[in-house]
N, C-alpha and C positions, 0 to 999 in steps of 0.2 A: 503494499499499501504506500501511495507516494514514494517509491522508490526503496522503500525499506525493508526489508524482510523479517518476516514474523511468526515466532513459534508459540502456537496457542495450545494449552494444555489445561487438562480438569475442567473439560467443557459441559460435563454430562448434566449438570443443575440445569443450566441453559437449555441445552438440547432437550431434555425432557419437559420442561416448562415449555418450551416452543411447540413441540410435538404436541402435547394436549391442547394446547390454543388452536392450533392450526387444525386438528381433527375438529374440533368443535365448531370452528367456521364451517365446516363441511356437514356437520350434523345438522346445527340449527343456522338455517339462512339468516336469521335476526342476529344472530353473535356477527356473521360475517360483514353483515350491512353496518352494523355497529362499530366495528374495527376501521370499516371503509369510510366512515364518516370521520373519524380521528385520524387519518393520515395526514401530515403533512410534509408534502415534497419539497418543501424549503430547508428541511433538515436533511435530505437527500437519503445516504445510507443510514443516518442514524436514528430514523423513524420505525421504532419497533412495531407499531401495528401494519406497516408497510411489508415489514420481514414477516410477520405471521401470514400475512395474506399472499406473500409470495409462496412461502412454503406450502400453504394449501392447495393453492394452483400449480406449482412445479415439482412440488418434491425438493428432496435434499441434493438432487444431483446437478442442478442447474448452476453454473459458473457463478452467476450474479447470487445466488443465495449464499454460496459460501463468502462471496466478498461482503455482501451486506451483515453476514454475521460476523466475518473478523472485524468491521468497521464497527459494529455494536459492543463486542466484546473490550476492544480497544478503547472505546469510550468509557466503558464502564470501569476499565483498569485504572483510568485517571482520578476515579472516585475511591479514597483508602478507605471507604466504608463498604467495599462490594469487592474488590479483585485487587490483584497484586501486579504491577508493572516492575520488570526487572529488565534494566537496559545493559547488554551489553557491546563490546567493541564493534562487533561486525552484525549483529542482529538485534531483534528486541523479542524477550519472552514475556508472552502475558499468561500469568498463573491464575485462573479463573474460581479458583476455590471459593466458595460461597454455600451457606445454607439456603435451601428452596424459598423459604417464605419471605425474607429480606430481598433475595433476588428478583422473585415475581413481584414485590412491593415498587422496585426499581423500574423494572421493565414495565410497569404498567403505569407506571406515574401520570400518563397522559388519558389514562384509561379506567380512573378511579372507580371502585364499586360503589362506596356510599361515603356520604357526609357524618361527622360528628361536631354536635354544637353543645358547648358546656359553659356554663357561668354561675358564678359563686356570689353569695352576699358580701365579701370583703372585696370583690373584684366586680362591679357590675358589667363590664365590657364582655360581650360574646366570644367565645374563642370557636373557631371554625379550622377543622383538620378534614382532609379527605384521603380515604383509605382504599386499598384493594385487597387487602387480607385481614380474617379475623382468627383469633385463638380458638383452639378447640375450647368450647364454651364450660364444659364441666368432665372433669377426670372421669364420673360414672359412666360416661358415654363408653370408654375402652375398657375400662376392667369390672363393670356390673353389667351394662346394658349390650354390650357389642354392637353398637351404632343404633339400638332399637329407638332410642329416646334423641336421636340428633335434630329432628324437626324441631320438637318441644323445646331442647336448649337453644338451637338456633333463635327461635323467636324470643324465647327470654333474653338473650343475649341483647338484642336490637330493642329491648323494650325500655323505655327511659325510668331512669332511677337516679341515685346519689354516689357519689363516689368520695373518698376523702381528698379535700384540697390540699395541693402543695405549698400552698399560702400559709392559711390559718390553720391547716391540720386537723379540719373539723369535716365531718362527714354531711357537709352542706353543698356540696357541687353539685349541680342539677347538669346530667348528661343524657341529650337526646339525639335521636338518629335520623338521617332523611335518605329513605330508600326509595324514593320517589323515581328516580332514573336509574335504579340498579339492574344491570342487566346478567350480572354474574354474581356467585359468593365463592369467595376460594377461603379454604379452611385450613390453617396450619396445625397440622396434627403433630408434626415432627417433635418437638419440644415435649406434648403430652407423654409419647413414647419412651423419651429419654429421662423423664422427672420418674414417672412408675417404675422403670426398669431400676432405677437405683434405689427404691426402694423396694422391691422385692424379685420374684422372679421376672424375667423378660416375657412383656407381652407382644405377643403378635396377633393379628386380624387377617381374614380374608376379603376378597374384593366382592364377594357373594353377600357377606353381612352388611355392606353400606347400602343405604337405601337408596333405590333408582330415582326416585323424585322426592323432594319436599316442598311444602306449601309455607312462605315467610310472609305474615301479613297478606294474605289473601291472593300471592302470586307464587305459580307452580314455577319450580327450577329443576331442571332434570341433570343428572350426572352423567358427564360425557368424558371425565377422566380422574386419573389419580397418579401421583408420584411415590415411587418407593424409596427406600433410602436402605441402603444396604452394605451395612459394615458393623464390624465389630468394635471397631473404634470410635462410634458415634460420640461416647462420652470425651473422647480426648478432643475430638473437633469442637464439641460444644465449649468447653474450657478453653481451648486456643482462641475460639471467638469472643471469649468475656475476657480474654488478658492481652493487651497491647503488645508485651513484651515476649509473649510464648514466640520461641523460635518456630519458623516455618518447619523445619527439618522434623521437629518434634510432632507435628499435628499426625492424627489419623484422618486421612482422607475418605470420605465418604463417598459412596458411588450411587447416583441416582438414577433409576430407570422409570419410564415412563408407561402407563397403562392408559390406554383409551378405549372408552366404550361405545359401539353403535347404539342407534334405537331399538334394534330388536335383542340388545342385552349380551351382545357378543365383544368379549374383551381381547385386545391385541396388546401384547408386550414389544416396546419397541427400546432395545437397549442400545446405546452407541457403540459398546463395545462388540457388538457380534452384528455378523452380515445378514443373519435372519430374524425373521419376524416370525414370534410365536404367538399361537392363538388357543392349543390345544391346553385344557386341564390348568386355565390359569387364574379362573375366578376361587378355585379352592385351595391355592397355593397361600400359606401362612407366610406373613412378612410384616414389615413395620412401614407406615405410610407416612409421607412426610406432607404433602398436599391431596386436597379435595377439590374438584372443582365443579359446580354445579351452575347451569347456564339455564337463563330465562326461558321457558318453553314458549314458542310462538307458531 
C-alpha cells in the first residue's frame, strides 16, 4: 500500500466479524440496505460498511477485498486501543490482536445499534452515547438457563433504570435507551465465559441452544451468526488486554471462528485457518462464544 510492503497477522477476529456481517447482508435484505445507506465513499478504503458489502457481493477472493481489508486493518493499527503497529526497516508488520467485542464496536462506529441517555441530579446535563455492543445481561443465561432466558434478559437490559453516578457516588443516575433505529443487536458473551470459568469448571455451549429469534420492545430480531473463541489461553489474553505493560510475547492469542446461520437454520463454520467450509454437525459442537448477532427481521 502506497509503496510500503505490509505483513498482517492475527486477523481472525476481523475476518470472523466481517464474515458474520456480510452473510447477514445476504440473509436479510433490510440489513444490506442499512449498511448501504451508511457508505461514505469519501473515506475510500476505510469505509467499513463498503467493505462488508463487497465481501457479501464478491466473496474474499477479489483483489479489491484484500486491499480494503489491509487499509482497514492498517487504520485500526494506528489506534493504540485496538491493534499494534510494528515498523521495521524494510516493511511494516500489523499485528491485529484484539478481542472480538471492542473490535466490533470500533468497526461499526458509523453504524451504531442504539443510543444511551443518562442524567443525574448532581449534573442536569443529559449525556448521550452511541453503542454497537451490549454485554451478556445476566450470568444465569449461561450457567443456569442455557440461553433460554436471553430474550427476557435483553429486554430487561434495555429497560430504563438507575445506576451509581461516577460523580456523586449515589444510585441517582437515570439511564434510558433509544432503540428507535436499531437494526441489529450484538451481544458480547466472551467476558461472561471467562468470568464463569475463573469461578468454576469451564462452561461451553452449543449453537442449537441459541434462540433463533428474540423480540425486543415489540420488534423481532433473527439470529444470523455467532463468533466462537477458541483458546486455552483466553484468561492470559484478557489479562494482557487489561495491563498496558504486559509484554506481547507473553500473551495467549485466542483464535476466533465465524458461524453463519441461514433462515432455514443451517449453520456454516468459516475458519480462516482452513480452506474448507464446514457444515455437518456444527450446531451441537460445544464451544465458547464471543459474539452473537441478531438482525432486525424485515
